[in-house]
Backbone as numpy.savetxt, mean C-alpha at the origin, in Angstrom:
# Nx Ny Nz CAx CAy CAz Cx Cy Cz
12.65 63.85 9.68 11.49 62.94 9.82 11.38 62.03 8.62
11.61 62.60 7.41 11.52 61.79 6.18 12.56 60.69 6.19
13.77 61.06 6.61 14.86 60.06 6.65 14.52 58.94 7.62
13.94 59.28 8.77 13.56 58.28 9.78 12.53 57.33 9.21
11.54 57.86 8.48 10.51 57.03 7.89 11.11 56.06 6.88
12.07 56.57 6.10 12.70 55.70 5.08 13.45 54.56 5.76
14.12 54.88 6.85 14.87 53.84 7.57 13.94 52.80 8.11
12.79 53.24 8.73 11.84 52.30 9.27 11.21 51.46 8.18
10.88 52.07 7.03 10.30 51.33 5.91 11.28 50.30 5.39
12.55 50.70 5.25 13.56 49.76 4.78 13.72 48.59 5.72
13.67 48.86 7.03 13.79 47.78 8.01 12.62 46.83 7.91
11.42 47.40 7.70 10.22 46.56 7.59 10.28 45.64 6.38
10.75 46.18 5.25 10.85 45.37 4.04 11.89 44.28 4.18
12.93 44.53 4.94 14.02 43.56 5.12 13.71 42.54 6.18
12.67 42.79 7.01 12.37 41.95 8.16 12.22 40.49 7.83
11.47 40.11 6.76 11.33 38.68 6.48 12.64 37.97 6.31
13.64 38.63 5.72 14.94 37.98 5.51 15.68 37.81 6.82
15.34 38.64 7.84 16.04 38.57 9.10 15.39 37.62 10.08
14.16 37.15 9.76 13.47 36.26 10.68 14.16 34.89 10.71
14.05 34.18 11.85 14.63 32.85 11.94 13.96 31.92 10.91
14.71 30.95 10.44 14.14 29.99 9.47 13.00 29.23 10.10
11.98 28.95 9.30 10.84 28.18 9.79 11.27 26.74 10.05
10.52 26.03 10.91 10.87 24.66 11.27 10.89 23.78 10.01
9.96 24.03 9.08 9.90 23.20 7.88 11.12 23.37 6.99
11.79 24.54 7.10 13.00 24.77 6.30 14.15 23.92 6.81
14.11 23.52 8.09 15.16 22.72 8.69 14.83 21.23 8.65
13.68 20.90 8.16 13.22 19.51 8.19 14.03 18.66 7.21
14.36 17.40 7.60 14.19 16.80 8.92 15.41 17.07 9.81
15.16 17.34 11.06 16.23 17.59 12.01 16.37 16.48 13.03
15.54 15.45 12.92 15.61 14.27 13.79 15.00 13.09 13.05
15.11 11.88 13.57 14.58 10.70 12.86 13.09 10.83 12.53
12.72 10.27 11.40 11.35 10.32 10.90 10.75 8.90 10.99
9.53 8.82 11.47 8.89 7.52 11.66 7.87 7.29 10.54
7.96 6.12 9.92 6.97 5.66 8.95 6.26 4.45 9.52
4.99 4.57 9.77 4.21 3.43 10.29 3.73 2.58 9.13
4.00 1.31 9.21 3.42 0.33 8.29 2.33 -0.39 9.10
1.06 -0.21 8.75 0.00 -0.71 9.61 -0.33 -2.20 9.39
0.71 -2.96 9.06 0.58 -4.40 8.88 1.78 -5.10 9.53
1.68 -6.41 9.66 2.77 -7.16 10.27 4.02 -7.16 9.39
5.19 -7.35 9.98 6.43 -7.39 9.19 6.41 -8.51 8.16
7.11 -8.31 7.07 7.28 -9.35 6.09 6.36 -9.28 4.88
5.30 -8.49 4.96 4.38 -8.35 3.84 4.93 -7.40 2.79
4.22 -7.32 1.67 4.68 -6.51 0.55 4.83 -5.04 0.89
3.86 -4.45 1.58 3.94 -3.05 1.94 5.15 -2.79 2.85
5.35 -3.68 3.81 6.46 -3.54 4.74 7.80 -3.60 4.02
7.97 -4.61 3.20 9.27 -4.83 2.54 9.61 -3.69 1.60
8.64 -3.25 0.81 8.87 -2.18 -0.16 9.15 -0.85 0.55
8.35 -0.56 1.59 8.54 0.69 2.32 9.92 0.75 2.97
10.38 -0.37 3.49 11.72 -0.40 4.08 12.81 -0.08 3.05
12.63 -0.62 1.83 13.61 -0.33 0.78 13.65 1.16 0.44
12.48 1.79 0.38 12.42 3.23 0.08 12.96 4.04 1.25
12.66 3.62 2.48 13.14 4.33 3.66 14.65 4.35 3.71
15.29 3.28 3.32 16.77 3.24 3.30 17.34 4.34 2.42
16.73 4.52 1.26 17.21 5.57 0.33 16.94 6.96 0.90
15.77 7.15 1.49 15.43 8.46 2.06 16.38 8.83 3.19
16.77 7.85 3.98 17.69 8.12 5.08 19.00 8.72 4.55
19.48 8.18 3.46 20.71 8.69 2.85 20.51 10.03 2.18
19.39 10.22 1.50 19.17 11.44 0.76 18.90 12.63 1.66
18.19 12.42 2.77 17.76 13.53 3.60 18.52 13.66 4.90
19.47 12.78 5.13 20.37 12.96 6.26 19.83 12.63 7.63
18.68 11.99 7.71 18.12 11.54 8.97 17.56 10.13 8.76
17.54 9.35 9.83 17.01 7.99 9.72 15.50 8.00 9.52
15.05 7.24 8.54 13.62 7.01 8.37 13.36 5.60 8.92
12.66 5.58 10.07 12.51 4.34 10.83 11.14 3.74 10.60
11.10 2.44 10.30 9.82 1.75 10.07 9.29 1.22 11.40
8.02 1.47 11.65 7.35 0.92 12.82 6.12 0.14 12.37
6.09 -1.15 12.65 4.94 -1.99 12.31 3.90 -1.92 13.41
2.70 -1.47 13.05 1.58 -1.43 14.01 0.37 -2.05 13.36
0.33 -3.37 13.40 -0.74 -4.11 12.72 -2.00 -4.12 13.58
-3.13 -4.38 12.92 -4.38 -4.55 13.62 -5.55 -3.91 12.91
-6.67 -4.63 12.93 -7.95 -4.10 12.43 -7.85 -3.63 10.98
-7.25 -4.48 10.15 -7.22 -4.19 8.71 -6.46 -2.90 8.41
-5.41 -2.66 9.16 -4.60 -1.47 8.96 -5.05 -0.23 9.70
-6.17 -0.34 10.41 -6.78 0.82 11.03 -6.00 1.29 12.27
-5.47 0.36 13.06 -4.80 0.72 14.31 -3.62 1.66 14.04
-2.72 1.25 13.17 -1.57 2.08 12.87 -1.90 3.36 12.17
-2.88 3.30 11.27 -3.28 4.49 10.52 -3.91 5.53 11.41
-4.76 5.09 12.33 -5.41 6.03 13.26 -4.35 6.74 14.11
-3.34 5.99 14.53 -2.31 6.59 15.35 -1.63 7.74 14.64
-1.36 7.59 13.36 -0.70 8.66 12.60 -1.65 9.84 12.39
-2.93 9.52 12.17 -3.91 10.61 11.98 -3.97 11.56 13.18
-3.68 11.02 14.37 -3.75 11.83 15.60 -2.44 12.54 15.93
-1.39 12.27 15.17 -0.11 12.90 15.44 -0.08 14.37 14.97
0.87 15.11 15.49 1.05 16.50 15.02 1.54 16.48 13.57
1.07 17.40 12.74 1.53 17.46 11.34 2.86 18.19 11.24
3.91 17.61 11.82 5.21 18.27 11.87 6.26 17.60 11.00
5.88 16.56 10.24 6.79 15.93 9.34 7.61 14.81 9.94
7.19 14.30 11.12 7.95 13.22 11.76 7.12 11.95 11.94
5.90 11.93 11.43 5.07 10.74 11.48 4.32 10.60 10.17
4.49 9.45 9.53 3.83 9.14 8.26 3.28 7.73 8.34
2.38 7.41 7.40 1.87 6.05 7.29 1.93 5.61 5.84
2.36 4.38 5.64 2.36 3.77 4.31 1.07 2.99 4.17
0.12 3.54 3.44 -1.22 2.98 3.34 -1.48 2.40 1.97
-2.19 1.28 1.92 -2.57 0.66 0.65 -3.93 1.17 0.23
-4.44 0.65 -0.92 -5.73 1.04 -1.39 -6.84 0.68 -0.39
-6.50 -0.21 0.55 -7.44 -0.49 1.64 -7.77 0.77 2.45
-6.83 1.70 2.48 -6.99 2.93 3.22 -8.30 3.65 2.86
-8.58 3.73 1.58 -9.82 4.40 1.14 -11.01 3.44 1.27
-10.75 2.19 0.94 -11.81 1.17 0.97 -12.44 1.04 2.36
-11.62 1.17 3.40 -12.12 0.97 4.76 -13.29 1.86 5.13
-13.32 3.04 4.55 -14.41 3.97 4.87 -15.78 3.39 4.47
-15.78 2.55 3.45 -17.04 2.00 2.95 -17.31 0.57 3.49
-16.40 0.13 4.35 -16.58 -1.18 4.97 -16.96 -1.03 6.43
-16.35 -0.05 7.10 -16.55 0.13 8.53 -17.18 1.51 8.82
-18.46 1.54 9.09 -19.15 2.81 9.35 -18.55 3.58 10.54
-17.91 2.86 11.47 -17.36 3.52 12.66 -15.87 3.82 12.53
-15.37 3.91 11.32 -13.96 4.19 11.12 -13.58 5.47 11.88
-12.54 5.43 12.72 -12.23 6.57 13.60 -11.50 7.72 12.94
-11.43 7.75 11.64 -10.82 8.84 10.91 -11.37 8.84 9.51
-11.19 9.96 8.79 -11.59 10.02 7.39 -10.34 9.85 6.55
-10.30 8.86 5.64 -9.07 8.57 4.92 -8.60 9.68 3.98
-9.46 10.60 3.63 -9.06 11.70 2.78 -8.91 12.99 3.61
-9.90 13.34 4.38 -9.89 14.62 5.09 -8.84 14.69 6.20
-8.50 13.55 6.81 -7.59 13.55 7.95 -6.14 13.29 7.58
-5.81 13.32 6.29 -4.45 13.01 5.86 -3.96 13.97 4.77
-2.65 14.11 4.70 -2.02 14.85 3.61 -1.33 13.85 2.69
-1.77 13.72 1.44 -1.09 12.80 0.51 0.32 13.29 0.21
1.29 12.38 0.30 2.68 12.73 0.03 3.16 12.21 -1.30
3.08 10.89 -1.50 3.63 10.31 -2.73 3.09 8.91 -2.92
2.88 8.57 -4.19 2.61 7.15 -4.54 3.93 6.40 -4.46
3.92 5.21 -3.87 5.13 4.44 -3.72 5.22 3.30 -4.76
4.12 2.64 -5.02 4.17 1.52 -5.95 2.77 1.08 -6.38
2.73 0.43 -7.51 1.52 -0.25 -8.00 1.88 -1.72 -8.25
0.90 -2.57 -8.11 1.18 -4.00 -8.27 -0.14 -4.78 -8.44
-0.08 -5.92 -9.13 -1.24 -6.81 -9.14 -1.22 -7.66 -7.88
-2.35 -8.22 -7.54 -2.38 -9.26 -6.53 -2.15 -10.60 -7.19
-1.72 -11.56 -6.38 -1.48 -12.91 -6.93 -2.21 -13.92 -6.10
-2.65 -14.98 -6.74 -3.26 -16.12 -6.06 -2.21 -17.19 -5.94
-1.83 -17.47 -4.67 -0.70 -18.37 -4.40 -1.16 -19.67 -3.77
-0.35 -20.69 -3.95 -0.52 -21.97 -3.23 0.86 -22.47 -2.85
0.93 -23.42 -1.93 2.21 -23.96 -1.50 2.89 -24.82 -2.55
4.19 -25.04 -2.42 4.94 -25.78 -3.43 4.49 -27.22 -3.55
3.95 -27.80 -2.47 3.51 -29.19 -2.50 2.02 -29.32 -2.75
1.37 -28.22 -3.08 -0.08 -28.23 -3.31 -0.42 -29.09 -4.54
-1.61 -29.60 -4.52 -2.09 -30.38 -5.68 -2.54 -29.48 -6.84
-2.63 -28.16 -6.55 -3.06 -27.22 -7.59 -1.87 -26.69 -8.37
-1.88 -26.94 -9.65 -0.85 -26.43 -10.53 -1.39 -25.37 -11.49
-2.69 -25.32 -11.65 -3.33 -24.33 -12.53 -4.59 -23.78 -11.84
-5.01 -22.64 -12.33 -6.25 -22.04 -11.81 -7.42 -22.95 -12.10
-7.41 -23.58 -13.26 -8.52 -24.48 -13.63 -8.66 -25.62 -12.65
-7.54 -26.16 -12.16 -7.59 -27.26 -11.19 -8.23 -26.80 -9.87
-7.87 -25.58 -9.43 -8.46 -25.04 -8.20 -9.97 -24.87 -8.37
-10.38 -24.28 -9.50 -11.81 -24.04 -9.72 -12.57 -25.35 -9.79
-12.04 -26.32 -10.46 -12.71 -27.62 -10.56 -12.87 -28.26 -9.19
-11.83 -28.18 -8.38 -11.89 -28.77 -7.05 -12.88 -28.01 -6.15
-12.89 -26.67 -6.31 -13.82 -25.87 -5.52 -15.29 -26.17 -5.87
-15.54 -26.49 -7.13 -16.90 -26.85 -7.52 -17.28 -28.23 -6.97
-16.28 -29.11 -6.89 -16.56 -30.46 -6.38 -16.69 -30.47 -4.86
-15.98 -29.55 -4.21 -16.00 -29.48 -2.74 -16.55 -28.12 -2.31
-17.80 -27.92 -2.57 -18.41 -26.63 -2.31 -18.27 -26.20 -0.84
-17.63 -25.03 -0.65 -17.51 -24.49 0.68 -16.50 -25.20 1.56
-15.61 -25.98 0.98 -14.65 -26.77 1.79 -13.20 -26.29 1.63
-12.95 -25.38 0.70 -11.58 -24.95 0.42 -11.39 -23.50 0.94
-10.33 -23.31 1.71 -10.08 -22.01 2.31 -9.14 -21.17 1.44
-9.33 -19.88 1.49 -8.42 -18.94 0.83 -8.05 -17.84 1.83
-6.76 -17.64 2.05 -6.30 -16.67 3.03 -6.27 -15.24 2.46
-6.58 -14.28 3.31 -6.52 -12.87 2.94 -5.86 -12.13 4.11
-5.39 -10.91 3.84 -4.68 -10.16 4.88 -5.20 -8.75 5.09
-6.10 -8.28 4.25 -6.67 -6.95 4.40 -7.89 -6.87 3.53
-8.54 -5.68 3.54 -9.79 -5.52 2.76 -9.54 -5.67 1.27
-8.36 -5.21 0.84 -8.02 -5.30 -0.58 -7.95 -6.75 -1.05
-7.21 -7.59 -0.31 -7.13 -8.99 -0.71 -8.46 -9.72 -0.47
-9.20 -9.25 0.55 -10.52 -9.84 0.81 -11.45 -9.59 -0.37
-11.44 -8.37 -0.88 -12.27 -8.04 -2.05 -11.84 -8.88 -3.24
-10.53 -8.98 -3.47 -10.03 -9.74 -4.61 -10.43 -11.19 -4.50
-10.30 -11.76 -3.31 -10.62 -13.18 -3.10 -12.09 -13.48 -3.32
-12.95 -12.67 -2.72 -14.37 -12.94 -2.81 -14.94 -12.57 -4.18
-14.34 -11.56 -4.82 -14.78 -11.22 -6.17 -14.37 -12.33 -7.13
-13.18 -12.89 -6.92 -12.73 -14.04 -7.72 -13.71 -15.20 -7.58
-14.07 -15.56 -6.35 -14.99 -16.68 -6.13 -16.32 -16.43 -6.78
-16.78 -15.18 -6.67 -18.08 -14.81 -7.26 -18.03 -14.96 -8.79
-16.98 -14.43 -9.40 -16.89 -14.46 -10.85 -16.58 -15.86 -11.39
-15.90 -16.67 -10.57 -15.60 -18.04 -10.99 -16.77 -18.98 -10.73
-17.75 -18.53 -9.98 -18.92 -19.37 -9.69 -18.63 -20.47 -8.71
-17.73 -20.19 -7.73 -17.40 -21.20 -6.73 -17.58 -20.62 -5.34
-17.64 -21.50 -4.35 -17.75 -21.08 -2.97 -16.50 -21.47 -2.22
-15.71 -20.45 -1.84 -14.48 -20.67 -1.09 -14.67 -20.03 0.30
-13.98 -20.56 1.28 -14.09 -20.03 2.65 -12.93 -19.05 2.89
-13.25 -17.79 3.13 -12.21 -16.82 3.41 -11.71 -16.96 4.84
-10.38 -16.97 4.97 -9.74 -16.98 6.30 -8.88 -15.72 6.42
-9.33 -14.72 7.17 -8.58 -13.47 7.28 -7.42 -13.59 8.26
-6.28 -12.97 7.91 -5.10 -12.93 8.78 -4.68 -11.50 9.00
-3.89 -11.28 10.03 -3.39 -9.94 10.35 -2.07 -9.71 9.59
-2.18 -9.52 8.32 -1.00 -9.29 7.45 -0.61 -10.56 6.76
-0.04 -10.39 5.55 0.34 -11.56 4.76 1.42 -12.40 5.43
2.29 -11.73 6.21 3.32 -12.50 6.93 2.71 -13.53 7.85
1.47 -13.28 8.33 0.85 -14.18 9.27 0.37 -15.48 8.64
0.05 -15.46 7.35 -0.46 -16.68 6.73 0.58 -17.49 5.98
1.78 -16.93 5.83 2.77 -17.58 4.98 3.20 -18.94 5.51
3.36 -19.06 6.84 3.78 -20.33 7.40 2.74 -21.42 7.12
1.47 -21.06 7.22 0.41 -22.07 6.98 0.33 -22.38 5.50
0.55 -21.38 4.65 0.48 -21.60 3.22 1.64 -22.50 2.77
2.85 -22.13 3.16 4.03 -22.90 2.74 4.08 -24.26 3.42
3.44 -24.41 4.57 3.42 -25.68 5.28 2.32 -26.61 4.80
1.51 -26.12 3.86 0.44 -27.00 3.33 -0.83 -27.00 4.13
-0.95 -26.11 5.10 -2.15 -26.09 5.95 -3.23 -25.13 5.43
-2.85 -24.28 4.49 -3.78 -23.33 3.88 -3.71 -23.56 2.37
-4.82 -23.91 1.73 -4.78 -24.28 0.30 -4.27 -23.16 -0.61
-4.85 -21.96 -0.49 -4.46 -20.84 -1.35 -4.56 -19.55 -0.55
-3.87 -18.51 -1.04 -3.95 -17.22 -0.38 -3.71 -16.12 -1.42
-4.15 -14.90 -1.07 -3.99 -13.75 -1.93 -2.99 -12.79 -1.32
-2.10 -12.25 -2.13 -1.14 -11.29 -1.64 -0.58 -10.48 -2.80
0.28 -9.52 -2.45 0.90 -8.71 -3.48 2.05 -9.44 -4.15
2.52 -8.93 -5.25 3.70 -9.52 -5.89 4.91 -9.41 -4.97
4.98 -8.32 -4.18 6.12 -8.14 -3.27 6.14 -9.23 -2.23
4.95 -9.71 -1.81 4.89 -10.80 -0.87 5.31 -12.10 -1.52
4.89 -12.31 -2.77 5.10 -13.58 -3.44 6.52 -13.81 -3.95
7.17 -12.73 -4.42 8.44 -12.93 -5.15 9.54 -13.61 -4.33
9.79 -13.23 -3.09 10.82 -13.93 -2.32 10.52 -15.42 -2.16
9.23 -15.74 -2.05 8.83 -17.13 -1.87 8.94 -17.90 -3.19
8.66 -17.18 -4.28 8.85 -17.84 -5.60 10.32 -18.14 -5.83
11.17 -17.20 -5.46 12.61 -17.38 -5.65 13.13 -18.55 -4.85
12.56 -18.77 -3.67 13.03 -19.89 -2.84 12.29 -21.19 -3.17
11.29 -21.09 -4.04 10.56 -22.30 -4.45 9.56 -22.80 -3.44
9.14 -21.93 -2.54 8.21 -22.38 -1.48 6.75 -22.13 -1.81
6.46 -21.33 -2.85 5.09 -21.16 -3.30 5.01 -21.28 -4.81
3.79 -21.43 -5.26 3.49 -21.46 -6.68 2.38 -20.42 -6.92
2.50 -19.62 -7.93 1.49 -18.59 -8.25 0.61 -19.12 -9.36
-0.71 -19.13 -9.12 -1.64 -19.67 -10.09 -2.13 -18.61 -11.07
-2.22 -17.34 -10.62 -2.71 -16.30 -11.49 -2.40 -14.93 -10.90
-2.38 -13.90 -11.77 -2.24 -12.51 -11.33 -3.56 -11.79 -11.59
-3.82 -10.75 -10.80 -5.12 -10.06 -10.89 -5.14 -8.91 -11.90
-4.01 -8.61 -12.51 -3.96 -7.51 -13.47 -4.63 -7.87 -14.80
-5.10 -6.86 -15.55 -5.71 -7.17 -16.85 -4.75 -7.84 -17.82
-3.45 -7.53 -17.69 -2.43 -8.13 -18.53 -1.39 -8.80 -17.66
-0.61 -9.66 -18.23 0.43 -10.36 -17.47 1.43 -9.33 -16.89
1.92 -9.63 -15.71 2.93 -8.80 -15.07 4.26 -8.96 -15.81
4.96 -7.82 -16.03 6.25 -7.93 -16.66 7.26 -8.66 -15.80
6.96 -8.76 -14.50 7.84 -9.48 -13.59 7.53 -10.99 -13.56
6.32 -11.34 -13.96 5.89 -12.74 -13.92 5.29 -13.10 -15.30
6.09 -13.03 -16.33 5.54 -13.20 -17.69 4.97 -14.58 -17.98
5.32 -15.58 -17.18 4.82 -16.93 -17.41 3.55 -17.24 -16.62
3.13 -16.30 -15.79 1.94 -16.53 -14.96 0.72 -15.93 -15.67
-0.32 -16.74 -15.88 -1.50 -16.22 -16.59 -2.31 -15.25 -15.72
-3.08 -14.44 -16.38 -4.04 -13.59 -15.67 -5.25 -14.39 -15.29
-6.07 -13.85 -14.41 -7.31 -14.53 -14.05 -8.19 -14.74 -15.28
-8.23 -13.74 -16.14 -9.04 -13.88 -17.35 -8.54 -15.00 -18.24
-7.22 -15.11 -18.38 -6.67 -16.21 -19.16 -7.01 -17.56 -18.53
-7.20 -17.55 -17.20 -7.58 -18.78 -16.52 -9.07 -19.03 -16.55
-9.81 -18.21 -17.28 -11.23 -18.44 -17.46 -12.14 -17.62 -16.56
-11.56 -16.69 -15.78 -12.36 -15.88 -14.84 -12.25 -14.40 -15.26
-13.30 -13.85 -15.79 -13.33 -12.44 -16.18 -14.06 -11.63 -15.12
-13.77 -10.32 -15.09 -14.45 -9.44 -14.15 -13.83 -9.41 -12.77
-12.66 -10.04 -12.60 -12.03 -10.07 -11.26 -10.69 -9.33 -11.26
-10.45 -8.51 -12.28 -9.18 -7.80 -12.39 -9.06 -6.75 -11.28
-7.82 -6.54 -10.82 -7.58 -5.54 -9.77 -6.11 -5.18 -9.72
-5.82 -3.88 -9.60 -4.45 -3.40 -9.41 -4.39 -2.73 -8.05
-3.44 -3.15 -7.24 -3.26 -2.55 -5.92 -2.25 -1.43 -5.99
-2.21 -0.61 -4.94 -1.24 0.47 -4.84 -0.98 0.77 -3.37
0.10 1.43 -3.11 0.26 2.01 -1.77 1.07 3.28 -1.86
0.78 4.18 -0.91 1.40 5.48 -0.92 1.72 5.94 0.47
2.37 7.11 0.58 2.75 7.65 1.85 1.87 8.83 2.18
1.42 8.88 3.46 0.49 9.93 3.90 0.96 10.47 5.25
0.66 11.74 5.48 0.96 12.42 6.75 -0.36 12.85 7.38
-0.34 13.25 8.64 -1.53 13.85 9.22 -1.97 15.08 8.42
-3.24 15.40 8.48 -3.75 16.58 7.78 -3.02 17.84 8.19
-2.93 18.79 7.24 -2.37 20.10 7.46 -0.84 20.11 7.60
-0.20 19.07 7.07 1.26 19.11 7.02 1.68 20.28 6.13
2.63 21.09 6.55 3.07 22.22 5.70 3.49 21.76 4.31
3.11 22.53 3.31 3.43 22.17 1.91 4.92 22.03 1.70
5.71 22.83 2.40 7.15 22.77 2.20 7.72 21.41 2.49
7.25 20.80 3.60 7.70 19.47 3.97 7.15 18.43 3.02
5.85 18.52 2.73 5.23 17.54 1.83 5.87 17.56 0.45
6.14 18.74 -0.08 6.74 18.83 -1.42 8.18 18.31 -1.39
8.93 18.59 -0.35 10.30 18.13 -0.29 10.37 16.61 -0.24
9.47 16.00 0.57 9.48 14.56 0.68 9.00 13.90 -0.63
8.00 14.51 -1.26 7.55 13.99 -2.55 8.68 13.97 -3.57
9.44 15.09 -3.61 10.56 15.15 -4.55 11.61 14.12 -4.22
11.92 13.92 -2.94 12.94 12.96 -2.54 12.51 11.54 -2.89
11.24 11.22 -2.70 10.75 9.87 -3.04 10.81 9.64 -4.53
10.35 10.60 -5.30 10.37 10.45 -6.76 11.80 10.33 -7.29
12.73 11.06 -6.69 14.12 10.95 -7.10 14.72 9.60 -6.68
14.23 9.08 -5.57 14.75 7.80 -5.08 14.52 6.66 -6.06
13.45 6.78 -6.86 13.15 5.72 -7.84 14.22 5.62 -8.92
15.07 6.63 -9.06 16.15 6.59 -10.03 17.41 5.93 -9.49
17.42 5.67 -8.17 18.59 5.04 -7.56 18.70 3.58 -8.02
19.86 3.14 -8.54 20.01 1.75 -9.01 19.67 0.71 -7.94
20.02 1.00 -6.70 19.74 0.03 -5.61 18.24 -0.18 -5.46
17.49 0.95 -5.51 16.05 0.84 -5.34 15.40 0.19 -6.56
15.92 0.54 -7.76 15.39 -0.09 -8.98 15.50 -1.59 -8.91
16.66 -2.06 -8.46 16.88 -3.50 -8.35 15.99 -4.11 -7.29
15.83 -3.41 -6.20 14.99 -3.90 -5.12 13.54 -4.06 -5.54
13.04 -3.06 -6.26 11.66 -3.11 -6.71 11.47 -4.15 -7.80
12.50 -4.37 -8.59 12.47 -5.43 -9.57 12.35 -6.78 -8.86
13.13 -6.94 -7.80 13.09 -8.19 -7.02 11.71 -8.41 -6.40
11.08 -7.32 -5.96 9.78 -7.41 -5.32 8.64 -7.43 -6.30
8.95 -7.20 -7.58 7.94 -7.21 -8.63 6.85 -6.16 -8.44
7.25 -4.98 -7.97 6.31 -3.85 -7.87 6.79 -2.74 -8.80
5.86 -2.05 -9.39 6.18 -0.96 -10.32 6.31 0.34 -9.56
7.47 1.00 -9.62 7.54 2.32 -8.99 6.55 3.26 -9.65
6.03 4.17 -8.86 4.95 5.02 -9.38 5.20 6.46 -8.97
6.24 7.11 -9.51 6.49 8.51 -9.16 5.35 9.40 -9.67
4.77 10.17 -8.77 3.63 11.02 -9.15 3.71 12.33 -8.40
3.17 13.41 -8.98 2.99 14.64 -8.21 1.97 14.42 -7.11
2.04 15.24 -6.10 1.08 15.11 -4.98 -0.35 15.27 -5.48
-0.58 16.18 -6.39 -1.94 16.41 -6.88 -2.52 15.17 -7.53
-1.66 14.40 -8.19 -2.15 13.20 -8.87 -2.60 12.15 -7.84
-1.85 12.05 -6.74 -2.26 11.11 -5.68 -3.57 11.56 -5.06
-3.71 12.86 -4.87 -4.98 13.41 -4.32 -6.16 13.05 -5.23
-5.97 13.18 -6.54 -7.04 12.87 -7.48 -7.34 11.38 -7.47
-6.31 10.57 -7.34 -6.56 9.11 -7.25 -7.39 8.76 -6.05
-7.15 9.41 -4.94 -7.90 9.14 -3.71 -9.38 9.40 -3.94
-9.69 10.48 -4.62 -11.10 10.79 -4.89 -11.73 9.77 -5.83
-10.99 9.33 -6.84 -11.51 8.31 -7.74 -11.73 6.98 -7.00
-10.79 6.64 -6.14 -10.92 5.40 -5.37 -12.13 5.46 -4.44
-12.33 6.62 -3.83 -13.46 6.79 -2.94 -14.78 6.53 -3.67
-14.87 7.05 -4.88 -16.08 6.84 -5.67 -16.21 5.39 -6.08
-15.08 4.76 -6.46 -15.11 3.35 -6.86 -15.63 2.46 -5.75
-15.12 2.65 -4.52 -15.52 1.77 -3.42 -16.90 2.13 -2.91
-17.31 3.35 -3.08 -18.70 3.71 -2.73 -19.66 2.96 -3.65
-19.34 2.88 -4.94 -20.16 2.15 -5.90 -20.14 0.64 -5.57
-18.98 0.12 -5.21 -18.85 -1.31 -4.88 -19.67 -1.64 -3.65
-19.65 -0.76 -2.65 -20.42 -1.00 -1.43 -21.91 -0.98 -1.71
-22.31 -0.07 -2.58 -23.73 0.03 -2.95 -24.21 -1.25 -3.62
-23.29 -1.92 -4.33 -23.65 -3.16 -5.01 -23.27 -4.41 -4.22
-23.00 -4.21 -2.91 -22.69 -5.34 -2.01 -21.50 -6.17 -2.45
-20.46 -5.50 -2.95 -19.26 -6.20 -3.43 -18.09 -6.10 -2.46
-18.29 -5.41 -1.34 -17.20 -5.26 -0.39 -17.41 -6.15 0.85
-16.32 -6.57 1.48 -16.46 -7.33 2.74 -17.09 -6.44 3.79
-17.72 -7.04 4.76 -18.37 -6.29 5.84 -17.43 -6.16 7.03
-17.39 -4.94 7.58 -16.50 -4.72 8.73 -17.16 -5.14 10.01
């Protein structure tokens, strides 16, 4: 009897090693979808594609980008929130992701509770752009013209983040500009470069290819200090407008309750991808700063952002949904 008990006990202790591997241990076993909730061609789209290319090679499965624009990023983001947390659906969300909760009372998901933070992808300043044939060569010229033509000059935006930057700039500069919202920065570029839109706000990733081709001119960056990628472009403060500084970011998120094993593996793969020479060069070209962070740090950022935009909404500084 004693021998039998020992055999049974030994079998019980060994059982975990004999169990089939969990699904997360085999992840990824098929293509992975990353939703970019904006139109193709914008900064989030271009940068996420560059990172996805590296992940495809590192993890042995295709990481496929799907653009699902609409409603300030809400359409694509909601779709991912409703997916199974199995590691095959993610969303690349900007700081607008948290901001939306304080703009739209009927937001169909909670930006923190309904998602698993995976990794920070990049940080960047916003830029104020104009077309190459524009009469504006400096921020001072734009401000002077805006004061002379009160409420007659349009500024394009593509999401809540750029909307906040645009309207906060106008407020701090003491001018009245007309905001024209677009469904992604790719949507306004033709009008901006064609001279039909006076100025627009976008990320450095959106602006850099256009700067390289000479089709746009950047009047100012929104960071407190000059961008290392655009050392000749003044900050808003250097242009005479203080209190309008802003740094954007975007990160990767999964539906809530994604297993830690998958989340940690993808976080590690993304952070390692930033060391790849190809990605370093790509991010240099896009003028975005890679931001490798532990998952816990991204979670903490989300909470700080939530408080920041709650305070901004209380003071009527956010656009209305």
